N, C-alpha and C positions, 0 to 999 in steps of 0.2 A: 590263573595259572601262569606260573611267571616259565620264559621262556629257557630253554638250558642254555649255559656260560658258552660263548662260541671261545673254542683254542686255539690259538696263533702262535706256532714255533718255530721260533729262527737258531737254525744251527750256524754256530761260527758268530764270535764276537769280534768279527773285525771291522772295517770302516762299512762295510754292506751289512751286518747283523745287527751292531751296536748301534749305527743310525738308526737304522727302520724302527728296533724296537723303542729307542727315546722319541722318534716321532712319532708313534703310535699315540704314546701317552698323550701327544699335546692335542690331540683332535678332540670336538665337542662329541663326546660317544652320550647319547643316550641312555637312562640305567636298562633298560631292556637288552640294549646291544652290548653294554658292556664286557671286553674281552679278558681273558685268562692268558697273559704273555708270558710265555716262557724261552729264557737266551742259553742255551749250551754252549761251552766252551770247551774244548779239552785244557785250556789255561784259566789260572785264577785270576789274569791280570789281562786288559786289555792295552793292545801295542799298537803306539803311532809311532809304524814304521817309517816314514821320511824322515826320523831324526833318530835313528837306531844307527844310525853315523857319527851322532854326537858322544857316543859313550867310550867311541874307542881316544877319542882326546881330551875326556873329561870337560868336555864345554857344557853336558848337561848330567842330571843323574837319573837313575833308571826309576824314581820315582815320578820324575816329570812325564817321561815319554810312555811309563806304563803305568798307569795307575790301576789299581784292583777294582776288579765289578765290583765287586761289594759296597766299593765307595762312592762308582759313578751311578750307580742305581739306588742309592739311597735316597728314600722320599719320594718312589716310584713304586708302584705295583708290580711291577716285573719280578718274576722268582728264574734266580739266576741257578744254573744246577753245572758244575765241573764234571764232566764226563767225555768220553770220546762216545761217538757213533759208530756203532756195527752195523749196522743194518737198515733200511727203510722199507716198511711195508706199505706201497703205495694202496693196495685195493684197501687193506684194514686201516688206514691212516693209522698208521703206528711206527714210533723212533725205537730201534734198539741200542742201547747202551751200554755199557762196557760192564757196569755193575749189576749186570742182569735185570735192570728194570726196563719198563717200555714207558714211553708218553705217548697219549693218543693226541691228535690235532684233528682242526677244521680246516685250518688256513696253515700252510709253512712253506718259509722261509729258508733256500739252501743257500749259505754266504760261504761255507766252507773254501777257505784260502787252499791255495793249493801249495804243493811241495816240491822241493828241488830235488829233480834227478840225478842220481851218483852212482848210478847203475850202467850208463853205459861207457863207459868210459875203464879200462883196467887198472885198479887200483883208487878210482876215486871214492868211492863209498868209506874205504877203510883209510885213505891218508887226507881226504879234502875235506873241508868246513866251509860249508855253505856259510849265507848271508841271508837269514831270514827271520828269524824268530830272534827272542830277548836269549834263549836257552846259546843260540848260535854265537853271539854277542858275547856272552860270558866265558864260552871256551874259547874263542877268538882272544879275549883280554885275558886270560891263564896262559894262553899259550905265548900272548905278547911280554908277559911279565917273567916268564921263565927265562925266556930270551934276552930279554934285556937284562934280566939280573945275572945270568951267566958273563964268561969273560969271551963270548965272540966278538970278534974284531968288526964283521958284518953280521947284520941279519935280514937274510935274503925270502922275499916273498913273492911268490908268482900270482898273478889275478886272470884267473880264466874268466872272461868275458868282456867285450870292449862298449858293454850297453851302460845305463846311468850307474845301477849299482856300484857295477867292475869301475868306471870311472870314481865315483864319489868315495870309495872306497880307498883309492889308489892314494886320492891325493889327502884325505885324512891320516891313512899311514904314515904316508911320506914326512908330514907336517910332527906327526908323534915320535917317528922313529930318529931323525933329522939327517946326520951325517952319517949315523948306524945303518939306515935302512938302503937296500939295495933289491929294488921291487922293478918289477918287470909287469906289463898290461898285455894279454893273451886276445888276439881277437883274430878267427877266421876270414874275416870280410876285409876288405882292403879299407875303412876306414872305421873308428869308433864312432857310436852313437850315430848310427846310419838312417837314423829316424828323426834325429832332431834337428830342431831351428840352425840355419847356419851358423848365427851369432852366437845360440850356446855352445856347439861344438867347436870353433875356433876358440872361445874362450877356452874350454875345457883343453884344447891342444897345448894353448899357452901356460896353463896350470900344472899340466903333467910335464913340459918342459921344462918349467922354472925348478919344476922339484925334482929332476933327474928320472922321470920315472921311463922307462925302457918300454916301448911299442914292438911288438912282435904282432902284425898284421897279416893278412894273407898266411895267418899259421892254425894248425891244429893241436890238438893233444892227441897222443896216443897212449901214454901209459902216466902213472904216476906208485912212486913208491915212498917210504918214507922220509925218504931226503933227497929225490932228484923225481924229475919232471920230464917227460920225453916230448919232443914239439917236431912235428912233420912241415917242413917251409919248402917249398918247390924240389919236393921230391926227397928232399933230405932229410934225414933224422937226428937229431942234437938232443942230447942228455945232458941236463943240466941241474949242479947241485943246488938242493932250496931249503928251505927251515919249515915254511906253509905254504901251502898252496889253497886259496879261495877261491870256490865253484861258485858263479854268480850269473850259472846261465840255465835256462830253461825253468818251466813249470809245469807239475805234473797232479792232474785230478787223483783223489784217493779212490781207493777199490770200491768204494762205499756205493762213489756216486757212479762210476764206472759201470755199476752192475744194474745200476735201477732201468728198469722197464721203460723209460724214456728216449727220445731222441737226441741222439750226440751227435758230434761232430767228428770229423778223422783223429782227432785229438781226445777225443773223450770226455771234451764237455758237453753240457744242458744246451739245447737250442731253444731259443726263447722267442713270443713272438714280441710285439712291438710295445705290451703291458706288461714285459719283464716277467711273463707266465711259461712255462712248461709246455710244450705243445701236448696241445691233449688233454691236458692236465691245469684248469684256470685254479684250480686252488692251491696248486705251488708256484712259488716263485724262483727264481736262481738270479745270483747279481756276482759281481767279480769276478775271481780268477776261476769261477767254476763255471760261468756261463759262455756262452758264443752268442755276443747279443748286439742285431742290428737294430737301429734307434727307426721312429717312424718315417725318414727320410733314406732307409738305405744304409747308413753313414753304420761304418764296423766302429764298435764301440771299442777301444784300445783296455786293458785289461792294467788299469794305474789306481790309488787309492782317487784320486780327483773323481775317476768314471763310477766308482761305487759310491761315493758318495752324494753325487747325482741322482744315481740310482737308488739310492735308498729312501730321499724324499718322495720319488716315485711309487717306489714299492710302499711305501707305508701308508700313502694317499689310496692307490687304488686297493689292498687290501680295507681300509675304513670306508671306501666307497662300495664295495663288492657289496659288505658286510649292512650298509647303512642305505642301501641302493640308490645309489647316487652315481650318475657317468665317470666310467675309468679315463685316465689319461694316458695317451700314449708316450712313450718317453723318447725326449729329444736330447742328445749328448750335445754339448755347447763347452767347445776346448776355449780355456781360459789360460792357455800355454802351460810354458815349464819353467820348472826352478832346480836349480840341482848346486848342491855343495860342493865346492873348490877345496878344500882344506880349512883350515881355521881361520876366521874372519873374513872368508872369500867365498862368493855364492855368483851365480848365474841367472839371470830372469829374462824370457820372453816370453811376451804374451797382452794380449790387448793393448796393443801398441807401442807397450813398453818393451826399453831393453836398456838393460843394468848389469854391470858386473863389479865385481871386487866387494868392499866393504857396504857402500848403498846397496847394492841387490844380497845381501847380507843379515842385515839388519831388516829390509821389508819381507823377505823369506821367513824370519820369525815372527814377525809381527802377523802377516798372513796364516802361518804355521798356529800360533799361539789363539787366532778368530777361530780355527777349525779344531781347535781341544773339544772334546766330546760334550764339556758341562761347562758352565759359567763360573760354578765352585772351583774347577781346574782349572780354569783358565786364570782366574783371578791369584789362584794360589802358585801357579807357574809364575805368571806375571811378577808378583811382586818378589818372588824369590830373583829373578833375572834381575829387578832394577837393585835389590837390596845386596845381593850377592860380593858384586864390586865395593861396595863400599865397605863390607865385611873385611874383604881379602886388603883394601887399600889401610885399615886399622889395624890388621892382624902382622903388618909389616914392621 
């Protein structure tokens, strides 16, 4: 008598979810253990988010950074469902979806990315644009096109948040808008990139200064309207005219995750053990933005794409090991440094003994991300396009 097929359900098709699914297909499954793998995401496309900024300057196209799941999963046995998760019954081991269907699971991977909170400042929800998804990039791009085609002398952009996303956006938009751009970067701390290596922080400051991006440090946003932003600095509130407000601050866990009867931290993130399992529920794994994760050494794991990629390897192994009765591996995070794009043909890299900025860093960053694209086929398609596109543009002149 054959054993019942083991059902692995993965919620979220980002770095943690998609790469876990793909890695699971690479293990040597015995026929008696061959699982049914289902990947669920609300979008029909995977997003390689570190390259989202390149859409704003036309350096890359949407198909390069956001290939359809159908394309990425072709040739595998992974079943993809486009749907939103409305509930998780951990006792019945069922997932409820917005199309009124449910899916049962034996192993569950929770890798639903966070969302940008816009309800903490008056007017932000109605007038600020986050920059996290492909739709956010399309919305910003359309708004920029309208302003660029207008007769406005200056295009005024305020970017809230002096972290990685805010700095990268500021540099890209400054290069796109050129002399018409009037950009300001607003950060409530005394410096930008507070957790970044000093080399990258100094390179970013030079890039922003070169592009005449105004820095509002030690400054908090009080409110936003359709054409103004009010800022608090040293007890004084100034209201400044703007055309676009971009919000890059914070991450919020979805309500369906916060309601789970599992252990959460004060931010609502799922608390995991060293094997990436939810507390008291070894059949549930949590990765990426949704998890408060400490590795086997006690090191707090940052919520970055780099971390999610590393977690996906361990998660896939531990699921395979738990099914095939092999020992689990505790997660050990290894920081490989950080990379940032700082405008067109410019970047900075610091990590593993390497410190680069300018064009060399820009090229190396691209090559590293090319290698990290999810499938070999997509890597080849994108790499070939990068090689041939300059030739095509040269011939078209």
